LOMARGU-226269 format. One record per residue: residue in three letters; x, y, z of N, C-alpha, C in turn. Coordinates in steps of 0.05 Angstrom, whole numbers, plus 5000, padded with zeros to 4 digits. Atoms other than C-alpha are relative to their C-alpha. Layout:
residues N
ALAXYZXYZXYZ/...
end
This chain:
residues 421
MET499350184978664340904038501950135019/MET498049884983670441274065499450305003/TYR501149734998666741914086501750175019/ARG498549814985671142484109502149875018/VAL497950134984677242084130502750144998/TRP497449875006682542584109501650075025/ASN498549934976684342824179501549765012/TYR498750244990685742114203502349924983/ILE497950115018689641914142502550175002/THR497649844999694242514145501549975027/THR498850044974695442434220501549735001/TYR498950275001696641684211502650004984/SER497850015018701441804153502450155012/ILE497949844990705442354186501549865023/LEU498750134977706741964250501549754991/LEU498650245009708441324214502550074984/VAL497649915015713141674166502150115018/LEU498149894981716342054223501549785014/GLY498650234987717741404259501949864982/ALA498250145019720641084196502450174994/ILE497749835006725041684180501950015024/THR498350004976727541714252501649745002/ALA498650265000729240974248502249994979/LEU498050005021732941054182502450165007/VAL497849834992737041634207501649885022/TRP498750124977738541294273501749764992/ALA498650245007740540634242502550054983/ASN497849945018745140954191502150185014/LEU498149854985748441414242501349835022/ASP499050174978749140904299498449755001/ALA501550255002746740214281500049845026/HIS499750164975749239904346497950095021/SER501849914979745140354392497149964991/TYR502850045009738940294347499249715005/HIS500850284996738939534349500049935029/ALA500150054971740539544423497350095011/PHE502649914991734239954433497849814992/VAL502150175010729839504389500049735015/ASP499850264988732438874423500250015031/THR499949974971732139144494498149805013/ILE501650194985729638614542498550145022/LEU501649874979723938884584499549825024/ILE500650204979722138254623501049734991/LYS499150275005725537574625498049805011/ASP501750214990721736924634497150105006/PHE502749884998714937244620498149824985/PRO501950185014708536884598499750074970/VAL500249935029708637274532502750124992/GLY497549905010714537454489501349824979/HIS498650165019719637184441500949735012/ALA499550264989720336434451502849904992/HIS497350125006727236094456500449775019/ILE499450234984729935444483502450075018/GLY497949944980733935544547501949775003/GLU498050214995739935144572498749765014/ASP501350224986735034724613498249834981/GLY501650155020731634494548497150084999/HIS502849915000725134854564499750264984/VAL500649765015721735404524499750235020/HIS500249754984722736094555499150234982/ARG500949775015719536744533501250265012/THR498849754991722837424536498550234986/LEU501549775011718938074527502150224993/THR498249795010723038554484498450234989/VAL501349775012721539234456498749934973/HIS501050075027720738944386497549825003/TYR502350174996715938404411497650165010/LEU502249844989711838904451498650164978/ILE501149835022710939344389498749834979/ASN501050155023710138834334497949795006/ASP501850224994706438274370497850075019/VAL502149924981702538624425498550254991/LEU501449755006701139344407498850014972/MET501050005027700239224332497449854998/ALA502650135000694338784350497750204999/PHE502149795001690339424360499750114972/PHE500249915027692039654290498549804983/PHE501450205016689838994260497149965009/PHE502850004991683539024303498450204983/ILE501449795015681639674267499849924971/ALA500150105028683539384199497949784997/GLY502050225000679438764215497250105002/LYS502749884997673539194236499050104974/GLU500849905026673439534169499349774980/VAL500550235017673838864132497349875008/TRP502450124990668338574176497550164991/GLU502349835007663639164164499550004969/ALA500350005029665039154089498749754990/VAL501150265008662938424086497349955011/ILE502450094986657338364137497750194998/LEU502249804999653339014134498550014973/LYS501649995024647739114084501150194979/ASN498849815019651239714053503049954998/GLY497250065001658039374058501250014972/SER498849955026662739544002501049744986/LEU499150255012664938823992497749794998/ARG502350175003657938543984498850034972/GLY501549985025654238383920501750034975/ARG498749995026655938463847501950234997/ARG498449765004658839153854502949965010/ALA497450044989664738873892501749804984/LEU498750225014666538333842502450104984/THR497749905015671038753797502350085018/PRO497849944981675039043855501249755012/LEU499050254989675638343884501849854980/PHE498350125020678238063819502650164997/ALA497649835003683038663813501949955024/THR498350064977685438513884501549744997/ALA498750255005686837793866502350034980/GLY497949955019690838033806502350165013/GLY498049834987694438543850501649845020/MET498450184982696837963894501449794983/ALA498850215016698137433841502350114983/GLY497949885016702137913797502650045014/PRO497549974984707238103851501349745007/VAL498850264993708137383872501449884976/ALA498950115025709337163800502650144993/VAL497649855007714437713787502249955021/TYR498050054978717937623855501349734997/LEU498950275001718736873850501249944972/GLY498950055027719836873774502850124997/LEU497349875002725637363778502049865019/ALA498350154981728436993839500949744987/ALA499250255013728336343799502050044978/LEU498149945022731936663741502850065011/LEU497449934988737536883789501449755012/GLY498750244992738936163808498849885025/SER501350154978736935643860500950115027/ASP499149904974741335943915498550255008/VAL501549754995737936623909497149935006/PHE502850074996731036303903499649885028/ASP500350124973732035883966500350205022/ALA499549804979734536484005497650205003/VAL502049785000728736953986497149904997/ALA502650105007722836493970497950065021/ARG501949974977719636564039498850285000/GLY501049725001718637314025498050054978/TRP501849965023713737203968497650185006/ALA502449854994708037544005500650305005/ILE499349724994711838194019498950204980/PRO501049815019710038533953497049984994/THR502950015005702738323956498450225014/ALA501449824983701038854007499550274987/THR500749725008697739533995499650165025/ASP500349834977698440084046497650184995/ILE502549875006691340354050500250305004/ALA499949714994693141034080501550154978/PHE498449865020698641234032498849974972/SER501350035026695040943972497650194997/TYR502349815000688941363991500950284994/ILE499049735004693041993995500950044970/VAL499049975027696541873928497649974980/GLY502350025018689941653896498550264998/ARG501349735001686842323915501650194983/ILE498349825015692842683885499749944970/VAL500050085029692542293819497250034988/PHE502650005012685042233809498250235009/GLY501849814988682042773853498149865019/ALA501650134979677642643913497349894990/GLY502650095010671242563872500049794979/HIS499850205022673742063820499149735010/PRO500850274991670441373824502449815004/ALA497650174997677441063818501050005029/VAL499149994973678941303889498449805017/ARG501750194985673040903917500749714992/PHE499250275010675140303874502649925013/LEU497550054987682140363902499749925030/LEU500550074972679440353973498849735004/LEU501150275000675339733959502249804997/LEU497850185006681539403931501849985025/ALA498249994977685739613992498849855023/ILE501350144979680539344041500249704995/ALA499850295007680238674005502849905002/ASP497150084998687838664002500749965029/ASP499650044971687938764078499049745010/ALA501250254992683238184087501749764992/ALA498350215010687537734043502749995015/GLY497449994985693837974079499849885027/LEU500450124974690937774146500049704999/ILE500150295004689537074120502849894994/ILE497350085007696537024090501849995025/LEU498450004976699737224156499449775018/ALA500950214982695636724195500849724990/VAL499650275011696636134148502949944993/PHE497450065011703536214118502350095018/TYR497949894983707436574173499549955030/PRO500350064972706436214239502650085015/THR497649904985711136454294501549775014/GLY498650234987713035754319498649744992/ALA501350265005710935034321497050035005/LEU502949974998703435004309498849825021/ALA501550154980699034794367497150094998/PRO502749895007692034904337498049975022/GLU502050044978688534654400499750265016/TRP500249754985690135334431498050194987/LEU502049835013685535654380497249975012/LEU502650044986679735354419499750225022/LEU500149794980681535874473499050264986/SER500849765015680936434421497149994992/LEU502850025009674436184392498149995024/GLY501750014976671636024461499650275013/ALA500249744988673136714487498250184983/ALA501849845018669837044426497149915002/LEU502750104999663836594429498750065027/GLY501049944973663136674504499250295003/ALA500649724999663337434498497450064985/TYR502449965016658037414444497549905014/VAL502350124988653336944480499250145026/LEU500649894974653937244550499350305000/PHE500349714998654137984534498650134975/ASN501449905023650538044467497449854995/TRP502450165006645737474452498249965024/LEU501650064976643437294523498550255010/PRO501649764992641638024542497650054982/LEU502349965018637338074480497849805005/VAL502050204994633837424498498550095026/LEU501249924975632637684569498250254997/ASP501749765006629838334540497249914991/GLY502750115008624137904512498550174981/GLY501449845020622538384456499150275010/ARG500849744989621538984502501550224984/GLU498949795018622639624462502450145011/LEU497849854987627239964512502549835005/LYS497850194996631639334518501650065026/PRO498849924975633139444592502549845007/VAL497750164992637938864602502450074982/SER497849935018642139014540501150275006/THR499149724994642339754557501750005026/ARG498550004975644639604628502749874997/ILE497450135005650039124605501950184986/ARG498249835016652839614555500850265016/LYS499449764985652440194604502149955021/TYR498350054977655939874663502549834993/LEU497750175007660539364629501650114976/SER498749875023662039754565501649804984/PHE498450175017667739444526501749795016/TRP498250174984671039074584499649704995/PRO500250295006668038374570501549934974/TYR498850065025670638424499503150045001/ALA497149974996677438684522501249765013/ILE499150254987678138084568500049774980/ALA500150215020675937624512502350034980/GLY497849955019680937964466502749925011/ALA497550084988686637854515500349695000/ALA499950295001684837114520500549904972/SER499650085028684337064444502850054991/TRP497249945007691037404436501949795010/TYR498350204987694236914484499749734985/GLY500550245015691036334446501550004974/PHE498549985025694136574381503049965005/GLN497150034994701036634413500749715005/GLN499550284993700635934442499649814977/ALA500650175023697835654377502250014979/GLY497949965019703935904339499350184977/LEU500749805020700036404297500950275010/HIS498949744992702237124296498050145019/PRO501949894981699237434359498950274994/ALA501149745008698338114326497249974988/LEU502650055012692237794293498049895021/GLY501550144979689637534360497350125007/LEU502549874993684038044368497849964979/LEU501950025022680637884302497649825007/PRO502450164995676137314327497950145017/VAL501949874981672937784378498350214985/ILE501549785014670638304326497149934994/PRO502850075005664337924304498349995025/ALA501550024975662337874378499150275010/VAL500649734990662138624389497650124986/PRO502349875012655438974378500850224981/HIS499349805020655739404315497550114987/ALA502249875014651439874275499349854975/ASP500850135024647739674213501050154975/ARG498849855023651740164170502850095009/SER497249914995658840424164500750234982/PHE499149775016661741084141503049994994/GLY497250035006668940854142501850065024/ILE498150004978675140844186500350285012/PHE499749754985675141404239498550244987/SER501449785013670241814197498450165021/GLU501449834981667042404232497149925003/ALA502950084999660042144214499649775019/GLU500350234982661341514255500050095029/GLU500049904973662141944317497150015011/HIS502849984992654441984317498849725003/LEU501050274996653741224318500849915028/THR499650064971653140964389500649705004/ASP499550284996654540224376502849965012/LEU497550054985660139914417502449974982/LEU497750055018664539714358501250274991/ASN499049745008665040434333501150165024/ARG498849864976666140694404502849895006/MET497350124995671940204412502050114980/GLU498249895021674840444346501050285007/HIS499249734994674741164368501650025026/ILE498350014976677640994436502949944992/LEU497450095009683440674399501450194981/LYS498949825020684541254351502850115007/LEU497449884992690041624388502149795007/PRO497950214995693541004416501149874975/VAL499050135024693940694347501850194985/GLU498249815013696941324318502850005012/VAL497450014986702341304371501449734995/ILE498850275006703340554361501349994973/LEU498950015027704440654287502650164998/PHE497449864999709941164302502149815009/PHE498150184989713440644344500449754982/PHE499750225019712140104292502150094978/GLY498149905019715840534241502850015012/LEU497449974986721340664292501349735004/ALA498950264993722239924309500649834975/ASN499850185023721939644238501450124976/ALA498949885024724640154189502950075002/GLY497249934996731640214217501949814984/VAL498450165018735339924158502350174989/GLU497749855011742340134136499949994969/PHE500149985029742740364064501949804987/SER498150205011748539884054498749734997/SER501350265001743639314062498449954974/ILE501450035026740439433994501349774984/GLY499050235014741038793955497849874983/VAL501950145018737438283912497150005011/PRO502850004990731338213959498750284997/THR501149735004730438973954498850034973/TRP500949975027729838953879497749814993/LEU502150195005725438333880497350115011/VAL502449884988720538673928499050234983/LEU500849775016720539313887498849914973/ALA501050105026719538923821497249885004/GLY502650124995713838533851497850215004/LEU501949794995710439163875499550184975/MET500249795020711839643818499649894971/ILE500650125026711339153759497649815003/GLY502150204997707138573784497350115008/LYS502549894990701938993820498350144979/PRO501649875021699839453763499049814978/LEU500850195021699838893711497949805010/GLY502050184989695938423757497350135003/VAL502549864997690738943774498750054973/LEU501049955027689939123700498849744988/ALA500950255013689438403676497549885012/PHE502350124987684638143728497650185001/GLY502249815001680638783730498650014973/TRP501150015028679738773654498449744996/LEU501450265003677738033657497250025014/ALA502649984986672238193708498250204987/ALA501649795011669938833675498949944972/ARG500750045028669738603602499149724994/PRO501050275007669537853588498049895019/LEU501950104980665937683653497650185003/GLY502349825000661438283646499250135026/PHE500749874975661738553717500150304999/GLY500049725004663339243692501850165019/LEU498649814984666739853721498250225010/PRO501649784991663940423762499750224978/PRO500449795019660940983719502250225002/GLY497949805000666441473699502849885001/MET497450135000672140953702500549874974/ARG499150145024676040693643501849765007/VAL498250234996679940043635502850105006/ALA497349894996686240463631500550095029/ASP499749914972684840733701500949775018/LEU499250234984685940023727503049995003/PHE497050004998693340063710501050215019/VAL499249794983693940723745499549935029/ILE500750094973690340443806502149805010/GLY498050204993695339863805502650145008/CYS497549854993701140363806499750135028/VAL500549884973698040723866500149785022/ALA500150224980696840063902502749875004/ALA497350124997704239883894501550115024/ILE498849904975705740283957499549805021/GLY500450224981706839704005500450095029/PHE499249884975710140034065499149845025/THR500650104973706439864130499949695001/VAL500450294998704039144118502449864987/SER497650125012710038994072502349985021/LEU498050014979714639184129499449795021/PHE500850204980710638754177500649724990/ILE499550275011710938144131503049944998/ALA497150045002718438244119501149935027/ALA498950054974719538244194499449725010/VAL500750284991716037564202500949794980/ALA499350205021718137244136502949915003/PHE497250064998725637274149501050045029/ASP498649954974730037214211501650264997/PRO498449765001733737854230502749944986/GLY497550045014739637934184499950144973/PRO499849865026741738174114497649974982/VAL502350055018735937854076497650165010/GLN502249854990730738154122500450304996/ASP499549715004734038844120499750084971/ALA500349935028734438834044497150004992/ALA502850015007727138624039498550245012/LYS501349764988725039184087500650254984/MET499349765016728839684045498250014975/GLY501850015023724639453985497250115008/ALA502649904990718239594026500150305003/LEU499849714995720840284045500250154973/LEU499649865026723040463974497549984982/SER502550015016716040283948498650275000/PHE501049725001714541013964500350114972/ALA499549905027717341123894497549964983/ALA502450055016710740843868498250255000/ALA501649755000707541513888500850184977/LEU499149835022711841893838499449874973/VAL500750155024710841353786497050034993/SER502949985004703241393796499350284989/ILE500649735010703142143786500850034971/ALA499049995028707342083722498249844982/VAL501750175017703041513695497350124997/GLY502649875002696741883712499950224980/ARG499849785020699042473670500249884972/ALA499650125027701242013613497349884990/PHE502650125007694341673614497850214999/ARG501849785001691042363616497649975019/ILE502150024980687142253680498950275005/GLU501349744994682042803690499250005029/ARG500549994971682042973763497250115005/GLN502749924992675243033795500050075030/THR499849914972675043453859497549955016/SER502450054985667843303877498049834983/
end
């Protein structure tokens, strides 16, 4: 599925890590200037931005650096993640279709239920005050960073081991569930669901006017002159305009606007097969969805650097109870959940495992998937208001990098035989 993605993954990881390291160093050397940068007001009283009630009693929006990065630019990252999920579900060779996907899907469910149970369970044991303060962050340890997990999975199992492909299926399904969690459980303000009609209308309009109608006008002609002309001269612009309208609808509806481009993905013409995110093989596919993905490649890499810069600036003194709860959820709940639910699907339910995989490999996969980082940081930023609890939770997401070392050690203890091809 993920054919020749190594160049993208390494580039993505290096830039994201560089941004996060820069933020950590900056925040611990001069926290005041760091937060002044993140909170810099770019435009006051703007149609998009952070909402607040002014002295006149009306809602005003202010565009800050943090809002620009997290709510506007990160929409392109989630567009690419959503594209991978959409192709995995809708295409005939999609990795999340049919019986072969059932065990990874069960393992994904366990990899989300386990962290939630550990996070909330430990918080409850620490008392009602702690539980009330941190309960809203229950989704932070459910995330799996697909890029870093892929890198560590290759180190532990080798590039040719079936567990690496299993891990990628799990990570894609985890991304899909994470998008749903963000939309449902972490609205950015008072819900106004009627605005979602704008998002849905924009997506449906783009599909009907620039995809379905041209095919109808082609009337079955082999060269498809109308469709070809539309895609040649209009390219991605109708979908970009629809995406902007959909994004605005999400903001006004109170849902996180970074997810605002997702409704438009099904409207974009796509190929009947997929080789995986930014794969070199997909450069030979001429469908518009893949072209849009490759147009976004470099911008998204830069955006992820700034995402790390704007969100990872946490002072080490902020380490506290939320830090350990997030880490426990990821590093204890994730492996146990993946193992338990994966075993249930593979053995009692009879869905099986890919040839060459053992049940013990499920636990190792869970350890690798415990690297939360990108999406964990994102959820922490929306789950809590800026302050000590948010900072401590973010530190837990950052420290989940320790799962890489744990995974390597566990892989050796379980005598994983690396397969290079």
